N, C-alpha and C positions, 0 to 999 in steps of 0.2 A: 504494499499499499504506499503510495507516494502522495503526500499532502503538503501543499506550500503553506508554511506557517508564518511567512513573512507578514508582519503587521497583525498577527493574531491578538485577539482581545483577551489576554491572560488575566485571570482573576484568582485570588486565593480560594481554594476549595473550602467548603464547609466541613470537610473531613480532616482538615489540618488540625493538629492537636495543640498548637501554641507552645509546645515544648521542643522546638527544633525540627518537628515533623511538618514542614510546610510544603504542601502540594498545591500546584496551580493547575487550573484547567482552562481550556479555551472553548467557549460556546460558539455556536453558529455554523458548525461544520456538519454537513449532511451525512448521516450514517456513521459518524466517527466522533470519538472524544479524545482530543489531545490532552496529555497529562505530563507535567514536568516537575522537577525539584526547584523550588523557588530560590534555593541557595546557589543554583547553577543555571541561571536563565539562558546562558549561551550554550549550554550542554544539550544532550539529546532529549527528545520528547518521546513518550510512549504513545502509540495510537491504538485505542481500543474501539472495536466495532460497537455500535449502539447496543447491541445484544450482550456483548461481553462485559461492558463497563459495570452494570449492576452486579454481575457475578464477582467481578474483581473487588468491588467495594465490600460485598458481603464476606469475601474471603479475608480481606484486611480486618474487618470488624471482628471476625471469628478467630483472628490470630493465626491463620493458616500459613502465613509467611514469616512468622517469627518477628524479632526486632531487627529492624535495619537501620 
């Protein structure tokens, strides 16, 4: 999947915990949810399909990925 994120409207996710776990998302992309680490805004972004993003969030909330 190749999505141009130049000028993406990044915002802090409501899933950020305020303790160094700052996740930003960019809204407005059809069928995809871009996600990045706010501490590294020029770094890579993950692209989740619209269907996969809620499953990813549920996995994070359930602790399936451990502490990162």
